[in-house]
N, C-alpha and C positions, 0 to 999 in steps of 0.2 A: 324710518327709524330702525337702527340695527338691533336685532335681537341676539342675546347670548344663546348659543345652542345648548340644548339639554346635555349633549355628550360632553361639551366643554365644562359645563357646571358640575357634572358627575365627576369629571377628572379632578376638579378642585376639591370636592368633598372627600374623594377616596385617596388622592395622592397628595393633596395640599399644594399643588403647583398653581401658579398664577395663570389665569386665562388672558391676562392683559400684557404679558411680557415679564421680564425679570429685572428687578432693581433692588439690590440688597441694602440700599441706603435711603430710607424714607426721608423726605425733606419737608413735607407739609402735613400738619396735623388736622384731621377732620374729626369733629365731635358728633357722636351719635347720642342723642338725648333719650332719657327713659323717664316715664312717669308710671308709677305703680304703688300699691299700698305696701310699703316696706315695714310698716308697723300697724298695730291694731288687729282687729278680728280677722282681717283678710290677708295678713302678712305672709301666711304660708304660700298663697298663690303668688303674691307680689314678689317674694324672694325667689321663688322658682323661676320666675320670668327674668329677674335681674341676674341670677346666677347663669342662666342659659345665654344671655346676651354677652356676659363676660367671657364665656367660653368661645362664642363666635368671634368676638373682637380679638381675643388672644390668638385664635387660629389664623385669622386674616393677617394679623401683624407678623406672626411667626413665619408664614409662608409667602409674605409679600403679595397678597391678593391683588392690590392695586399699586403698581410701581410709582414711587415718589410720594406715596400717601401712607401715613400712619394713623390708625383709628384709635380714639379713646372714648370712653363712656362717661356720660354725665348723668348719674341716677338721681331722680327726685322722688321724694316720698309724699304721696297725697293722703295716706292713711284712710283711703276710701272716701275722702271729703271732696266733693266737686269744687268747692270754693278754693281749696288748696291746690287742686289740680289746675284750675284756671290760672292761678298765680304762677304755678310751675311752668305752664305753657308760655306765659308772658316772659318769664325769665329766660327760657330756652330760645324763644323767638328773638330776644334782644341780643343774644350772643351770635355774632356773625360766623363763628367757627362751627356752629351747629347746622348740619345739612340734612338731618333727618331725625325723627323721633319715633321710638317704639313705645306703644302703649296708647291709652291706659288699659287697665284691667277691666274696669266696669263700664258698661254702656252709659249709665247715667252720668258718669264722669266725662265720658267722651263727648256728650252733648254740650258740655261746658268748654272743653278743651279745643275741639275741632274748629270752631269759628275763629279762635285766636290764632291757631297755627295756620289756618287757611289765609287769614288776612296777611300773615307774614310770608306766605308762599312756601311754607315749610312742610315737606312731605312727612306723613304720619302713617305708620303701619301698626295696626293692633293685632296681637296674637290671641285675643280673647273676647273682644266685643262681638256680641251676637245679635244686637238690636237691628232688625232689617232697615229701619228708618235712617240709619247712619249712612247707608249707601243708596237707598231707594227713595229717600225723602219721607216726610211725616204723613203724606196722604197717598202712599202707594196702594193701599187697598181700594180707595175710591177713585183716584185720578191717574193711577199708573206710576211707574217708576220714574224718578227724576233725581239725579245725583246732586246732593246739596253742596258738596265740597270736592273739587278736583284734586285736592291734596290728600284726601283720606283714602286709605287702603286697609285691607285686613287679610290675614292668611287663614282665618278660621271660618267655619260654616256658620250660617245664621239661624235664628230661631224659626224662621219661615220653613226651614228644613227640619230642625231638631224637634220642635213641638209636634208637628204632624207625624213624624216618623214613629214616635213612641205611642201616639194616639192610635195609629193604624195597627201597630203591633199588639197593643192591649186588646183592641177590639177583635182582630182577626185571629191571632194566635193564642191569646189567653182568655178569650170570651168574657172580658170585663164589660158588664152591661151599664154600670153607672159609676160615678165618681164624685168626690168632693174636690173642688179645685180652689186652692188657696194660693195667694201670692202676696209679696210685699208691695209697697207703693212705688218702688223704683221703676225706672223705665224698662230695665231688663226683665225683672220679675213679672211685671204686668204683661209685657209683650209675649214672653214665653208662655204664660198661662193662657193668654188669649189665643195664641196659635194652637196650643194643645186643645183647649176647649172647643174651638171652632171645628177642628178636624174630628174630634171625638163625637161631637153632635152630628156632623156631616155623615159619619159612618153609622149612625143609628144609636149611638150611646146617649145616656142622659146625665147631665150635670145636675146633681141633686142639691148642691150647695156651692155658692161662689162667694168667698170672703177674702178680705185683705187684712194684712197685719202691718204694723209699723216697723221699719228697720230698727233693730236693737231691742225689740220686745223680748221679754223673758217669761212672762206669765200668760199661758194660753188656756187657762181653766175654762173660760166661757166658750172659746172656739172648740176645745176638745168635746165639750158637752153637745155643741151644735153638730159636730161631725158624728158623734155617737148616735144622736137622735135621727140623723139623716139616713142611717142604715146604708151608707155608701160602702161599696165593695173595695174602694181604693181611695187614697188621698194623693192628689197630684199637687206638688208644691213648686211654684215658680218664684225663685229667689235664691238667696245665698245660704251657705252652710251653717252659720251661727243660729239663725232662726229655725232652719229646717231641722237641725239636730235637736234643739230644745223641744220643738213641737213633737218630733218622733218619740222622744223620751217621755213626754207627758201623756201622749196617746197610750203608750204601753203601760204607764203607771195607772192610768184610769181603766185599764182592761180593754182598750179598743185594739183588737188584734186584726188589723187589716193592713195590707201592704202600703208602703209609702213609695212614691216615685217622683222624679224631678229631673232637672237639667244639669248642665255642666258645672254650675257653681255649687252644686250639692255633692259632686263627686270629689271628695277630699277626705284627708285624714281627720280634719277638724270635725266634720260631720260625724264620723265614727266615734270620736272622743266624746262629743256632746250628747249624742243619742245613747251611747252605751252599746256594747256588743250585742246583747240580747234583744234590745228594742230595734236595733238597726238591721237585724237579720232579715234577709229577703228584700231589702230596699233595692229599687231599680233606679238607675240614673243614666241618662244619655250624656255623651260628651260631644261637643261640636267639633269633631275632628277624628282622625284615625288613631286607634290604639297602636302604640309603637312596640308593644311587647315582643313580637316576632318579626319586626320589620327590618330587613337587611340594611336599608338605608340609615337606620337609627343606631346601628351597633356602635359606631365610632363615637357618636354623641353620648350614648348611655355609658360607655366605658370612660369617657372624659369626665362626665358628671360624677360618676362613682369615684373616680380617682381624686377628684377635687375635695371629697369628704364634706360636702355641704350638709348643713344641719336640717334642711328640708328636702323632701323628694322633688324630682323634676315635675311631677304632676302631669295633668293633661295639657297644660299650656306652655311648659318649658320648651318642648320641641318646636312649637309654633313661634315662640319668642326667638329662638335661634334662627329659624328661617326668616322671620321678619327682619332681623338685623342683617342677615346675609343678603336679603333682597335690596336693602338700602345700600349696602357696601358695593354690591354688584352695579347698582345704578350709578354710584360715584365713579366706579371703574369705567363704565360705558361713557360717561361724560369726559373723563380723562382721555380715553382713546380717541374720541371725536375731536378733541382739542389738541392734537399732536403731542399727547403725553403729559399734558399739564392741566391743572384746574383753571377754568376761565376766570377772568377778573370781574366779569359782569354777569348778572342774571344767573348766578350759580344755583341758587335754590330752585329756580324755575327749570333749569336744565336737569337737575336731579329728579324732580317730580316727573318730567316728561320721560326720562330714561326709565324710571321705575314702572311707568305704565307699560313699557315694552319688555321688561325683564322676564325671562323664563329660565327656570333651572330645576334640577331634581335635588331636593333638599332632604332634610331629616324626615319630613312628613310626606314625602313623595313630590310630585311635580308641583311647582309654584308658578303661577302666572295670573295676571289680573284682567278681568273683563272691563267693559267700558264704564261700569259703575264703581270699580275699585275692589270688587269681590274676587276671591280666589276661584279660578275655574274648578279646582279640586274640592268638591263639596262632600266630604265623608262624614259619617256619623258612627260613633261607637256606643255600645250598650254594656253597662256594668251591673253586677248584682253583688250584694253583700252576702257572702257565704263564709260561715265559720269566723265571723268577725273581720273579714277582709274583703276588699273590692276584688272581684274576679271578672274577667272579660267574657261576655257572652257573644258579642258581635264586634269584630275589630274594624270593619270597614263597610258600614251599611250605606244604603242610598234610599232616598224617598223620591219617587218618580213624579209625584203630584197628580193632578187630575187632568 
């Protein structure tokens, strides 16, 4: 299977020239589907993903990335609801023009979408799912890794890296001896909290309190009292920004002055808004990927995003969404090249999935290529802290070596 060279892909990103040849007259439209929360509490993250894919598609069309092919985006709003996402997956699968899907945002949503897309043979690349089970199978801890769906890929790092990374940092560099570990009941939140707690205890820390909250909860009075009584030095929250922000605000209001830490879904402007600047001060959050602040490969992307005047920031997952879409479009280009410059009439989705497995390029977030489970080989972690009411980068490209 032919791989696109890294140098060729760098040329595309920096110069905009096609790596598949030149053809200024596209004749075939290929649809890239998207599923994300474009409304509701998680809309900030979903819209940053959508906006970034729009930029990638526009760039590919402008520079004729794949001769004879014009790309278009079909965005679907799941509002964070797995049932809606499953229906979106069925609708995208039913459209023969759709040759790949970017998304979803949430891991719990991916558990519903992925089987539907896999049955249709439709390649899927998520820029933000971090649940290890999506690529390693539900029993990876007990029985080892077993890829559930050959059509599922992701560009972002997993909770199996993210959770232990911060646990080690808190234990070794910050001398945190004990913690209260809270999570929501979704797959992502529970997985992240479990990974954190496991490593925290492995390194000699003590989890004094382990509780769960329901998604959408707004009143944490009882939980705040339990955290206060536990005498924990830190609260680790596995879950999303709406609940994390409200919990942080209520902890501060009750006089519980201990740091709050969490994962990528907490690293958002929504968290700062709900927690309030004073309560959020000192909060730590990992992001399952690299911080692009000073990344040369991200300059063009950041400039394009800024120029588009979007109403939400690109956030941590916008760059990964751009690279996810680019990976799919490069896979389509590889299929075209192998078929004498045209899309094949049969087994097209299968061909795109096979080509995606072999794609490698240097994108906005660095090198992108996929291992045999569908995970990106590039497993970076960033660490952020709230200082003076804003997220600031402490570590832009961390690694967790494991045991």
